[in-house]
C-alpha positions as CSV (number, residue, x, y, z in Angstrom):
1,M,-179.3,98.7,-107.9
2,K,-180.1,101.1,-110.2
3,Q,-177.6,99.1,-112.8
4,S,-178.8,95.9,-112.1
5,S,-182.4,97.4,-112.7
6,R,-181.8,98.5,-115.8
7,A,-180.1,95.4,-116.9
8,S,-182.6,93.5,-116.2
9,S,-185.3,95.7,-117.9
10,A,-182.7,95.1,-121.2
11,L,-182.8,91.2,-121.1
12,P,-185.6,90.5,-123.1
13,E,-184.5,92.6,-126.1
14,L,-180.6,90.9,-125.4
15,R,-182.4,87.5,-125.4
16,R,-184.2,88.3,-128.8
17,A,-181.3,89.4,-130.5
18,L,-179.4,86.5,-129.5
19,S,-181.9,83.9,-130.2
20,E,-182.7,85.2,-133.8
21,S,-178.6,85.6,-134.7
22,Q,-177.8,81.9,-133.2
23,K,-181.1,81.3,-135.6
24,A,-179.1,83.2,-138.4
25,L,-176.0,81.2,-137.6
26,A,-178.1,78.1,-137.8
27,E,-179.6,78.5,-141.0
28,A,-176.0,79.4,-143.0
29,Y,-174.7,77.0,-141.4
30,L,-177.2,74.4,-143.0
31,A,-177.1,76.2,-146.3
32,H,-173.0,76.3,-146.1
33,P,-171.4,73.9,-143.9
34,E,-168.1,75.3,-142.7
35,P,-167.7,74.1,-139.1
36,R,-164.8,76.3,-138.8
37,T,-166.2,79.5,-139.8
38,Y,-169.5,78.8,-137.4
39,L,-167.6,77.6,-134.3
40,R,-165.7,81.0,-134.2
41,A,-169.3,83.5,-135.2
42,R,-170.6,81.3,-132.5
43,S,-168.4,82.0,-129.9
44,D,-168.1,85.7,-130.7
45,L,-171.6,86.1,-130.9
46,I,-171.5,84.7,-126.9
47,D,-168.5,86.9,-126.7
48,R,-170.5,90.1,-127.3
49,T,-173.6,88.8,-125.5
50,L,-171.9,88.2,-122.4
51,T,-169.5,91.6,-122.6
52,T,-173.0,93.8,-123.2
53,L,-174.2,91.9,-119.5
54,W,-171.1,92.5,-117.7
55,S,-171.2,96.1,-118.7
56,Q,-174.9,96.3,-117.9
57,T,-174.3,95.0,-114.5
58,A,-171.6,97.3,-113.8
59,M,-169.0,94.9,-112.5
60,P,-165.8,96.1,-110.4
61,G,-162.7,97.1,-112.7
62,D,-160.6,94.8,-110.9
63,C,-162.5,91.7,-112.2
64,A,-162.0,89.6,-115.2
65,L,-164.5,87.4,-117.5
66,I,-162.5,84.5,-119.1
67,A,-163.4,81.9,-121.7
68,V,-162.3,78.2,-120.6
69,G,-162.3,74.9,-122.8
70,G,-163.6,74.5,-126.1
71,Y,-165.2,78.2,-125.7
72,G,-161.8,79.8,-124.7
73,R,-160.8,77.6,-128.3
74,G,-163.2,79.7,-130.0
75,E,-165.1,76.3,-130.7
76,L,-168.6,76.7,-129.3
77,Y,-171.3,73.8,-130.6
78,P,-174.7,74.7,-130.9
79,C,-175.9,72.8,-127.5
80,S,-172.3,72.9,-125.3
81,D,-172.2,74.3,-122.2
82,I,-170.5,78.0,-121.8
83,D,-167.7,77.5,-119.7
84,V,-166.5,81.0,-118.2
85,L,-164.4,82.0,-115.1
86,I,-165.1,85.1,-113.6
87,A,-161.6,85.8,-111.6
88,L,-161.2,87.9,-109.0
89,N,-158.4,90.1,-107.3
90,A,-159.6,89.0,-104.0
91,A,-162.1,86.9,-102.3
92,P,-165.4,88.8,-102.8
93,S,-167.2,91.2,-100.3
94,P,-170.8,90.9,-99.7
95,E,-171.5,93.8,-102.1
96,L,-169.7,92.1,-104.9
97,Q,-171.2,88.9,-103.9
98,A,-174.2,90.3,-104.8
99,T,-173.5,91.7,-108.0
100,L,-171.9,88.1,-109.2
101,E,-175.2,86.7,-108.1
102,T,-177.5,89.4,-110.2
103,L,-174.7,88.6,-113.1
104,V,-174.9,84.7,-113.1
105,T,-178.9,84.8,-113.1
106,Q,-178.8,86.5,-115.8
107,F,-176.4,84.4,-118.2
108,W,-179.3,82.0,-117.1
109,D,-182.3,84.1,-117.7
110,L,-181.0,84.8,-121.5
111,G,-181.3,80.7,-121.9
112,L,-177.4,80.2,-122.0
113,A,-176.1,76.9,-120.5
114,I,-173.7,78.9,-118.6
115,G,-171.0,76.6,-116.7
116,H,-169.0,79.3,-114.4
117,S,-166.9,79.1,-111.3
118,V,-165.0,82.4,-109.5
119,R,-162.0,82.0,-108.3
120,T,-159.2,84.2,-107.3
121,I,-155.7,83.7,-109.0
122,D,-154.5,81.5,-106.2
123,E,-157.8,79.6,-106.2
124,C,-157.4,78.7,-109.6
125,I,-154.2,77.3,-109.4
126,S,-155.3,75.6,-106.2
127,A,-158.1,73.8,-108.4
128,A,-156.1,73.5,-111.5
129,Q,-153.2,71.5,-109.2
130,A,-155.7,69.2,-107.6
131,D,-157.4,68.2,-110.7
132,V,-156.3,68.2,-114.7
133,T,-159.8,68.6,-116.3
134,V,-159.6,72.5,-114.6
135,Q,-155.6,72.7,-115.7
136,T,-156.7,71.4,-118.8
137,A,-159.7,74.2,-119.3
138,L,-157.7,77.0,-117.9
139,F,-155.0,76.0,-120.6
140,E,-157.0,77.2,-123.1
141,S,-158.3,79.9,-121.3
142,R,-159.0,83.3,-123.1
143,L,-160.1,87.1,-121.9
144,I,-163.4,88.4,-122.8
145,C,-163.8,91.7,-121.2
146,G,-163.1,93.3,-117.8
147,N,-159.2,93.4,-116.5
148,G,-156.7,92.6,-119.2
149,S,-153.6,92.4,-116.5
150,L,-155.6,90.1,-114.2
151,N,-155.5,87.5,-117.0
152,A,-152.2,87.7,-117.9
153,R,-151.3,87.4,-114.0
154,L,-153.3,84.8,-114.3
155,Q,-151.9,83.2,-117.2
156,T,-148.4,83.9,-115.9
157,A,-149.1,81.9,-112.9
158,M,-151.1,79.2,-114.5
159,D,-147.3,79.0,-116.9
160,Q,-144.8,78.5,-113.8
161,A,-147.5,75.9,-112.0
162,M,-147.2,73.8,-114.8
163,N,-145.5,70.8,-114.5
164,G,-145.5,69.8,-118.0
165,E,-144.4,66.2,-117.1
166,Q,-147.0,65.1,-114.6
167,F,-150.0,67.0,-117.2
168,I,-148.9,64.9,-120.0
169,A,-149.0,61.7,-118.0
170,A,-152.2,62.8,-116.5
171,K,-153.9,63.2,-120.2
172,L,-152.1,60.1,-121.6
173,A,-154.0,58.3,-118.2
174,E,-157.4,60.6,-118.8
175,Q,-157.1,59.0,-123.0
176,E,-156.6,55.0,-122.3
177,E,-159.3,55.5,-119.3
178,R,-161.9,57.0,-121.9
179,H,-160.7,54.4,-124.3
180,L,-161.2,51.9,-122.0
181,R,-164.8,53.3,-121.3
182,H,-165.3,53.0,-124.8
183,A,-163.9,49.5,-125.2
184,F,-161.0,50.6,-127.2
185,T,-162.9,50.7,-130.4
186,A,-164.2,53.9,-132.6
187,F,-166.3,51.2,-134.2
188,S,-169.3,50.8,-132.0
189,L,-173.3,51.0,-133.1
190,E,-173.5,54.1,-131.7
191,P,-170.0,56.0,-131.9
192,N,-169.9,59.0,-129.5
193,V,-168.3,62.0,-131.9
194,K,-166.5,63.6,-129.2
195,E,-165.3,61.2,-126.6
196,S,-164.8,57.3,-128.5
197,P,-161.0,56.5,-130.3
198,G,-161.1,58.3,-133.4
199,G,-163.1,61.0,-132.4
200,L,-162.7,65.0,-131.4
201,R,-161.1,64.3,-128.1
202,D,-158.6,62.3,-129.4
203,L,-157.5,65.7,-131.7
204,Q,-157.5,67.6,-128.6
205,S,-155.5,65.6,-126.7
206,I,-152.7,65.6,-129.4
207,A,-152.4,69.4,-129.1
208,W,-153.2,69.7,-125.3
209,I,-149.7,67.3,-125.1
210,A,-147.7,68.7,-127.4
211,R,-148.1,72.0,-126.3
212,A,-147.4,71.0,-123.2
213,A,-144.3,69.3,-124.0
214,G,-143.3,72.7,-125.9
215,F,-143.8,71.8,-129.4
216,S,-146.5,73.5,-130.2
217,D,-148.1,77.3,-129.6
218,N,-151.8,78.1,-129.1
219,T,-152.4,79.1,-132.6
220,D,-151.7,76.6,-135.1
221,A,-150.7,73.1,-133.4
222,W,-150.9,71.0,-136.2
223,M,-148.5,73.2,-138.4
224,S,-146.1,73.3,-135.9
225,L,-145.8,69.5,-135.1
226,Q,-145.6,68.7,-138.9
227,Q,-142.3,71.9,-138.8
228,Q,-140.7,69.7,-136.1
229,G,-141.5,66.4,-137.7
230,L,-143.7,65.1,-135.5
231,M,-146.4,65.4,-138.5
232,Q,-144.9,63.5,-141.3
233,G,-146.2,62.8,-145.1
234,D,-150.1,63.9,-145.2
235,E,-151.0,63.5,-141.5
236,R,-151.5,67.1,-141.0
237,V,-153.7,67.4,-143.7
238,A,-155.3,64.3,-143.0
239,V,-156.4,65.8,-139.1
240,E,-157.6,69.1,-140.8
241,R,-159.7,67.0,-142.8
242,A,-161.1,64.8,-140.3
243,A,-161.0,67.4,-137.5
244,N,-163.6,69.4,-140.2
245,F,-165.7,66.4,-140.6
246,L,-165.9,65.4,-136.9
247,A,-167.3,69.2,-136.5
248,D,-169.3,68.9,-139.1
249,V,-171.2,65.8,-137.7
250,R,-171.4,67.3,-134.0
251,I,-172.8,70.6,-135.5
252,Q,-175.4,68.5,-137.5
253,L,-176.3,66.6,-134.4
254,H,-176.5,69.6,-131.9
255,L,-178.6,71.1,-134.8
256,L,-180.8,67.8,-135.6
257,T,-181.4,67.4,-132.0
258,G,-181.8,70.4,-130.4
259,R,-179.7,69.7,-127.4
260,A,-176.1,68.9,-126.7
261,E,-176.3,65.5,-128.5
262,D,-172.6,63.7,-129.3
263,R,-173.6,60.1,-130.6
264,L,-174.3,59.2,-133.3
265,V,-177.4,57.2,-132.3
266,F,-179.3,54.3,-134.2
267,D,-182.4,56.6,-134.8
268,L,-180.6,59.3,-136.4
269,Q,-178.4,57.8,-138.6
270,G,-180.5,58.0,-141.3
271,Q,-181.3,61.5,-141.0
272,M,-177.9,62.4,-140.7
273,A,-177.0,60.1,-143.6
274,R,-179.1,62.3,-145.4
275,Q,-178.1,65.6,-144.2
276,F,-174.6,64.3,-146.2
277,G,-175.9,63.5,-149.2
278,F,-176.2,60.0,-148.7
279,S,-179.0,57.9,-150.2
280,D,-179.9,54.2,-150.5
281,D,-178.5,52.3,-153.4
282,S,-178.6,48.2,-154.3
283,N,-175.7,47.2,-152.1
284,K,-176.0,49.7,-149.1
285,R,-178.0,51.7,-147.3
286,A,-177.5,55.9,-146.7
287,S,-176.8,55.4,-143.2
288,E,-174.6,52.5,-143.9
289,Q,-172.7,54.8,-146.4
290,F,-172.3,57.2,-144.1
291,M,-171.2,55.3,-141.4
292,Q,-168.6,53.6,-143.4
293,R,-167.3,56.9,-143.9
294,Y,-167.1,58.2,-140.4
295,Y,-165.5,54.6,-139.1
296,R,-163.0,55.3,-141.6
297,I,-162.2,58.7,-141.0
298,A,-162.1,57.9,-137.2
299,K,-159.6,55.4,-137.7
300,R,-157.5,57.6,-139.4
301,V,-157.7,59.7,-136.3
302,T,-156.9,56.7,-134.1
303,Q,-153.7,56.3,-136.2
304,I,-152.5,59.7,-136.1
305,N,-153.4,60.2,-132.4
306,T,-151.0,57.2,-132.1
307,L,-148.3,58.0,-133.8
308,V,-148.3,61.6,-133.0
309,L,-148.3,60.9,-129.2
310,K,-145.7,58.2,-129.8
311,S,-143.6,60.4,-131.6
312,I,-143.2,63.5,-128.6
313,S,-142.6,60.4,-126.0
314,E,-139.9,59.2,-127.6
315,K,-138.8,63.2,-128.6
316,L,-138.7,63.6,-124.9
317,A,-136.7,60.3,-124.0
318,P,-134.6,59.7,-127.0
319,A,-133.7,56.1,-127.9
320,S,-130.2,56.8,-127.0
321,K,-131.3,57.0,-123.3
322,L,-133.0,53.4,-123.6
323,R,-131.7,50.0,-124.1
324,I,-130.9,49.1,-127.4
325,R,-130.7,45.2,-128.6
326,V,-130.5,44.2,-132.1
327,L,-132.4,41.6,-133.3
328,N,-131.4,40.9,-136.6
329,E,-130.3,42.3,-139.6
330,R,-133.1,44.4,-139.7
331,F,-135.0,44.7,-136.7
332,Q,-134.4,46.1,-133.1
333,K,-135.7,46.6,-129.8
334,V,-135.7,49.8,-128.1
335,G,-136.2,50.0,-125.0
336,N,-139.5,48.0,-125.0
337,K,-140.2,48.8,-128.6
338,L,-140.0,47.2,-131.6
339,D,-138.0,49.8,-134.1
340,I,-136.8,49.0,-138.1
341,L,-133.0,50.0,-138.6
342,D,-133.8,51.1,-141.9
343,P,-136.7,53.5,-142.5
344,Q,-136.4,52.2,-146.1
345,I,-136.6,48.4,-145.2
346,Y,-140.1,47.4,-146.5
347,Q,-139.2,48.9,-149.7
348,R,-135.7,46.9,-150.0
349,E,-137.6,43.5,-148.6
350,P,-141.7,43.7,-148.6
351,S,-141.8,40.3,-147.2
352,A,-140.4,42.3,-143.6
353,I,-143.7,43.9,-143.4
354,L,-145.4,40.5,-142.0
355,E,-142.2,39.8,-140.3
356,T,-142.8,42.9,-138.3
357,F,-145.9,41.8,-136.5
358,L,-144.3,37.9,-136.1
359,L,-141.3,39.6,-134.1
360,M,-143.7,41.4,-132.0
361,E,-145.6,38.3,-130.8
362,K,-142.1,36.2,-130.5
363,Q,-140.7,39.3,-128.5
364,G,-143.3,38.8,-125.6
365,G,-142.3,42.2,-123.8
366,A,-142.1,44.1,-127.0
367,Q,-145.9,44.7,-127.6
368,D,-145.7,48.1,-128.8
369,M,-143.5,49.7,-131.8
370,T,-141.5,52.8,-132.6
371,A,-143.6,56.0,-134.4
372,R,-141.1,55.7,-137.3
373,T,-141.7,52.1,-137.7
374,L,-145.5,52.4,-137.5
375,R,-145.4,55.2,-140.3
376,A,-143.0,53.0,-142.3
377,L,-145.4,50.2,-142.3
378,Y,-148.6,52.6,-143.1
379,S,-146.4,53.9,-146.3
380,A,-145.6,50.4,-147.0
381,R,-149.2,49.3,-147.3
382,R,-149.4,49.4,-150.8
383,L,-146.6,47.3,-151.7
384,I,-149.0,44.8,-150.7
385,N,-150.3,43.4,-153.7
386,R,-151.5,40.6,-155.7
387,D,-147.5,39.7,-156.1
388,F,-146.8,40.5,-152.7
389,R,-149.8,37.8,-151.9
390,Q,-149.0,34.8,-154.0
391,Q,-145.8,34.5,-152.5
392,K,-144.6,31.6,-150.3
393,E,-142.8,33.3,-147.6
394,N,-145.5,35.9,-147.2
395,K,-147.6,33.0,-147.1
396,R,-145.6,31.5,-144.3
397,L,-145.4,34.7,-142.4
398,F,-149.1,35.2,-142.4
399,I,-149.7,31.7,-141.0
400,Q,-146.5,32.0,-138.6
401,I,-148.8,35.2,-137.2
402,L,-152.1,33.6,-136.8
403,R,-150.2,30.3,-135.1
404,Q,-148.5,32.3,-132.4
405,K,-149.5,31.3,-128.2
406,N,-149.4,35.3,-127.5
407,G,-150.2,38.4,-128.9
408,V,-152.4,37.0,-132.2
409,L,-155.6,39.2,-131.5
410,H,-152.6,42.4,-130.7
411,A,-151.1,41.8,-134.0
412,L,-154.7,41.6,-135.8
413,R,-155.9,44.7,-134.7
414,L,-152.8,46.5,-135.1
415,M,-152.5,45.2,-139.0
416,N,-156.5,46.1,-139.2
417,Q,-155.2,50.3,-137.5
418,F,-152.6,50.7,-140.4
419,G,-154.1,49.3,-143.5
420,I,-152.2,46.1,-143.6
421,L,-154.9,43.2,-143.0
422,G,-157.1,44.6,-145.6
423,R,-154.6,44.6,-148.0
424,Y,-153.2,41.0,-147.4
425,I,-156.6,40.1,-147.3
426,P,-158.8,42.5,-149.5
427,A,-162.0,40.8,-148.9
428,F,-161.5,42.2,-145.5
429,G,-160.6,45.5,-146.7
430,D,-163.6,45.9,-148.3
431,I,-165.6,45.6,-145.1
432,V,-163.3,47.8,-143.1
433,G,-165.8,50.3,-141.4
434,Q,-169.0,48.1,-142.9
435,M,-171.8,48.6,-140.4
436,Q,-175.0,46.7,-140.8
437,H,-177.8,48.9,-139.8
438,D,-179.9,47.0,-137.3
439,L,-179.4,46.8,-133.6
440,F,-178.0,43.0,-133.4
441,H,-174.5,44.6,-134.4
442,V,-172.8,46.4,-131.9
443,F,-169.9,46.4,-133.8
444,T,-168.6,47.2,-137.8
445,V,-168.5,43.9,-139.6
446,D,-164.0,44.0,-139.5
447,Q,-164.5,44.4,-135.7
448,H,-167.0,41.7,-135.3
449,I,-164.6,39.2,-137.1
450,L,-161.8,40.2,-134.9
451,Q,-164.0,39.6,-131.6
452,V,-164.6,36.2,-133.0
453,V,-160.9,35.4,-133.6
454,R,-160.4,36.5,-129.8
455,N,-163.0,34.3,-128.8
456,I,-162.1,30.9,-130.7
457,R,-158.8,31.7,-129.1
458,R,-159.8,31.8,-125.9
459,F,-161.9,28.7,-126.1
């Protein structure tokens, strides 16, 4: 009781210190926006605060306080929930139950949005096996304070219980469902920086799946993926820049609204544009310039998410185990995926760029391409210039793509996603990611045009 009373009397001072520190972090961030530094600093601040409360509440030595989820990664946004696990050695006694209630009450009395669970190791394993969301949160856990050996036993038990194949399948299904909720596009009027295609969750999905597949550790996922050839060219640099930009946007949204707002809602886009240094010019509003930058970065994230997850899948199920059928001197089918026979084919025969999409439509079952084909297409996009556009063979191929009975919209969307369509039709390239800042246009201009193509074909 004395310990509890002492903890309660110390709360006002702890709450004041926490408030001042968080305000100072926000002010420093707005003066010099460095997302990784801010997220780590806020995570460290909450670590220290919770450790103080843990000590003042006199928690038993056989318990542990563990950060999970984003907090476990050390990425704590200004208004995000602070997810923690209070790990126990055994079911709590009535006395421990009372102490736990006091601790959790004090968490909330500090003004922190704590999301907590209280479990033994066996209960953690059962919960993880029943819910992939719980498993993912524990996947990124780290000890804040308390019994280190209990935390180590939990990590060992989690590793032993992990079924990589099932976890990967569940995360891919989860991503598919999430993309479906957002109409499979990053280009809606009010994108969610965390959940929409091309958002932060797509980057986290790469890291989770790569780690579950054994291709990265919990330190630097992007470097590990590059070293193993699962990221190539400038993909690692592009991912790091995209992650930094998206984190900056999310932090600014939280600070601007004072709540866990992850959507770039219409009414905030002008203010956000000014925060990022944009101003109106004779052609575009500041909000339109800012959102075009956002959409183009989100598009690059969706590209890399597609490429890396395909690369991981193909490494886990190599082509040697799949049925291979040669289609012509340039292409083959590997399983149900269209594949190039020669990685340099587009440099030697640029017309093969458009032939790829025509073949994909004609194959029917080959509604997908291998990672190396998509990478080669993206790298070859700069070969599409004025001379390329003027060649009769390329004009013929493009018209044939539009005339196919099946797969036209899929082909055009893939051409747009990997920069082919905008290079072949420069006027289309100018409006990729271009929004009109009004409530009547739900998607960007390029996406509206593709929707029109879809509707015309349906008619």
